[in-house]
Steps between C-alpha positions, in 0.01 A plus 500: 500500500627846407539718803325839479712801423518758784340835435717755316480736803657245741788443250570868480512523884741205521737642240521850650579397862860394452576804287379734773712320758805526279434870461487564874809286563680712238396827669619374835835397341548848349407681835734272693777548255468878531540475878796264487684726268439815702640305804807399297584821304270779618203660328702739282689214331202274441358501148203364327739284287647359822174421658378323181819293498474395860133414475530324158237729367465702186518881510185511294316318772642726763422830314140385440440525884773752613584784278804612721745348742370719779144362444622141512716552808215669680268210421772254625531702822129512550475116455789439740354730768161331476655152503324194366178618659412859501232455765478757779589361844183401692588432870160560644584843653580843367816517699612156378434591138695820535793324673508225223476759215774717648720202524444421131586859405825465702596193311436660166715799597800274594453248224442168669579254220524764232621858423397764752331837439778653715759350282339648197478849649753652245322337197162628627642852555674513159247322282177705477313215331603243766420759772144558359434128459618399850343803664155434345516128602589577861227767532230288336600183703508703827159643430344167395640310802412777742140502380470119527640491856272771617191356327576170677533683827165667449335167414628359830347786688830679572473875520731667248523812295444325163554833313865482598555159356687629188763687688574264786723262306662771291608660823624159612695461180660841533608439866637157427691622185664784696583275798649231287694747292666677801547189723628278225262224603127445532331613828481228769178323585483698828550826304227419256258400778565850657427663169177322466385565844614863536425631145289277278232381745443857650491630141213265430341576837532144615729504803287303739381246246850447371688428819534137586 
């Protein structure tokens, strides 16, 4: 007996899946290659040719998605900062969420397993395109995460000034950046806790609900 032929629509779905996975894997390889090269030779000496060679990708593929080196590097930094899962920390309390997020910002500034924003300060200062890309990403991410943290707190019944949600993590980033730059290392856990308790929670009007 001849087996029935699967519908054409199912065949198309089966064929497109692997192609999409290869495309995502290629994107990850390109972004990883950019960060590796920055760590090895510095931002100024990294070229699109070098990234393409390291990632075994064609420049045509790269330029279809990123028109400039600064755009590609900013995207790589964003992915590295967010990690494998860009989810906002959810600890069950406003204070816990702020502490976890401040810790993640500190890791981003000092690099963790990749290039640090502090290490790229000269490139960000001298390259207007990179400065604009990174600055926009930092502000947008700070605003989005701040809103989500405050929305969660409100839904749990914690009293917060939700209208200040967009500035709270931008302020945290600026404080951590300055501290890391002048101290040569990220602030200690105790220092980050003091900042959250003495600055961020009062700013949000949540001193009592935030203290353990």
